[in-house]
Residue frames relative to the residue before (quaternion, step in Angstrom):
aa qw qx qy qz dx dy dz
M 1.0000 0.0000 0.0000 0.0000 0.00 0.00 0.00
R 0.2321 -0.7624 0.5908 0.1258 3.54 -0.78 1.05
L 0.2806 -0.7872 0.5340 0.1281 3.55 -0.68 1.16
S 0.2826 -0.7194 0.6099 0.1753 3.52 -1.16 0.76
I 0.0387 0.8378 -0.5385 0.0808 3.55 0.25 1.31
Q 0.0899 -0.7552 0.6471 0.0543 3.53 -1.12 0.81
Y 0.2625 -0.7640 0.5719 0.1426 3.55 -0.94 0.90
V 0.2408 -0.7416 0.6128 0.1283 3.53 -1.12 0.84
N 0.1189 -0.8120 0.5706 0.0295 3.58 -0.62 1.14
D 0.4340 -0.6510 0.5414 0.3078 3.55 -1.24 0.45
A 0.7636 -0.3830 0.2570 0.4519 3.59 -1.30 0.01
A 0.6877 0.4664 -0.2778 0.4821 3.59 1.13 -0.65
G 0.5902 -0.6073 0.3666 0.3854 3.62 1.23 -0.03
N 0.4988 0.6556 -0.4251 0.3751 3.56 1.29 0.05
V 0.4708 -0.6701 0.4917 0.2959 3.60 -0.91 0.90
Q 0.1490 -0.8130 0.5618 0.0353 3.56 -0.78 1.10
A 0.8044 0.0058 0.0467 0.5922 3.56 1.13 -0.64
V 0.2508 -0.7203 0.6249 0.1664 3.50 -1.37 0.29
Q 0.1597 -0.7776 0.6013 0.0911 3.58 -0.95 0.87
V 0.0461 -0.7687 0.6378 -0.0164 3.53 -1.00 0.96
P 0.5362 -0.6169 0.4504 0.3592 3.60 -0.94 0.74
V 0.6358 -0.5820 0.3619 0.3549 3.56 -1.09 0.85
A 0.6496 0.5247 -0.3264 0.4428 3.61 0.86 -0.89
Q 0.6706 0.4742 -0.2967 0.4872 3.58 0.96 -0.84
W 0.6207 0.5440 -0.3381 0.4523 3.59 1.03 -0.77
K 0.6477 0.5130 -0.3171 0.4656 3.60 0.95 -0.85
R 0.6578 0.4991 -0.3156 0.4675 3.57 0.96 -0.82
L 0.6453 0.5253 -0.3129 0.4581 3.56 1.00 -0.86
T 0.6908 0.4667 -0.2934 0.4678 3.60 0.83 -0.93
R 0.6221 0.5183 -0.3502 0.4709 3.61 1.04 -0.65
T 0.6502 0.5149 -0.3106 0.4643 3.56 0.97 -0.85
V 0.6489 0.5053 -0.3139 0.4744 3.59 0.92 -0.85
R 0.6512 0.5186 -0.3127 0.4574 3.59 0.94 -0.87
E 0.6656 0.4985 -0.2967 0.4695 3.59 0.96 -0.88
L 0.6652 0.4943 -0.3020 0.4711 3.58 0.96 -0.83
T 0.6221 0.5353 -0.3319 0.4650 3.56 1.06 -0.74
Q 0.6501 0.5087 -0.3067 0.4738 3.57 0.98 -0.86
R 0.6464 0.5164 -0.3136 0.4660 3.60 0.97 -0.84
A 0.6502 0.5141 -0.3134 0.4634 3.57 0.96 -0.87
K 0.6457 0.5204 -0.3181 0.4594 3.60 0.99 -0.83
I 0.6415 0.5134 -0.3182 0.4729 3.58 0.97 -0.87
K 0.6657 0.4981 -0.3138 0.4586 3.61 0.89 -0.89
S 0.6467 0.5198 -0.3117 0.4630 3.56 1.00 -0.84
D 0.6587 0.5045 -0.3028 0.4690 3.59 0.94 -0.90
L 0.6522 0.5072 -0.3159 0.4665 3.59 0.98 -0.81
A 0.6500 0.5099 -0.3241 0.4610 3.59 0.94 -0.84
E 0.6448 0.5123 -0.3177 0.4699 3.56 1.00 -0.80
A 0.6568 0.5098 -0.3074 0.4629 3.59 0.95 -0.85
L 0.6602 0.5025 -0.3083 0.4654 3.58 0.95 -0.87
A 0.6292 0.5236 -0.3288 0.4710 3.59 1.04 -0.75
E 0.6531 0.5086 -0.3069 0.4698 3.59 1.03 -0.81
V 0.6199 0.5255 -0.3339 0.4776 3.59 1.04 -0.77
E 0.6477 0.5179 -0.3229 0.4561 3.59 0.94 -0.85
L 0.6587 0.4991 -0.3093 0.4704 3.59 0.96 -0.85
K 0.6382 0.5162 -0.3251 0.4697 3.58 1.08 -0.66
R 0.6328 0.5364 -0.3207 0.4571 3.54 1.05 -0.78
K 0.7169 0.4190 -0.2364 0.5047 3.53 1.10 -0.73
N 0.4303 -0.7302 0.4206 0.3237 3.56 1.35 0.15
K 0.3777 0.7283 -0.4869 0.2997 3.57 1.06 0.71
I 0.7598 0.1313 -0.1267 0.6240 3.55 1.27 -0.34
K 0.5014 -0.6718 0.4641 0.2863 3.52 -1.16 0.68
S 0.4556 -0.6592 0.5245 0.2875 3.56 -1.06 0.78
K 0.3286 -0.7355 0.5613 0.1898 3.55 -1.18 0.67
T 0.4720 -0.6146 0.5386 0.3307 3.49 -1.23 0.48
L 0.6582 -0.4980 0.3718 0.4250 3.56 -1.23 0.32
D 0.6292 0.5398 -0.3281 0.4529 3.58 1.03 -0.80
E 0.6507 0.5027 -0.3162 0.4732 3.61 0.93 -0.83
F 0.6442 0.5241 -0.3119 0.4616 3.56 0.98 -0.88
L 0.6925 0.4806 -0.2864 0.4555 3.59 0.83 -0.93
R 0.6188 0.5442 -0.3468 0.4479 3.60 1.08 -0.60
E 0.6076 0.5654 -0.3469 0.4368 3.59 1.15 -0.53
L 0.6273 0.5536 -0.3504 0.4210 3.56 1.07 -0.62
């Protein structure tokens, strides 16, 4: 996606803001939201797999379903 970016400068020439067309902004925010969700899922899966590995090595105690549900 090629962005149509416009820069807003102050009197001294310093960039103060960036303007992006609304349609492109919506696509960008949707993409960021999707990538954030994917990263969260990957992180949660990695954490779950690490916990399973610790349980397999008997380093942490397994919980009953009742114990698990009480944590929520």
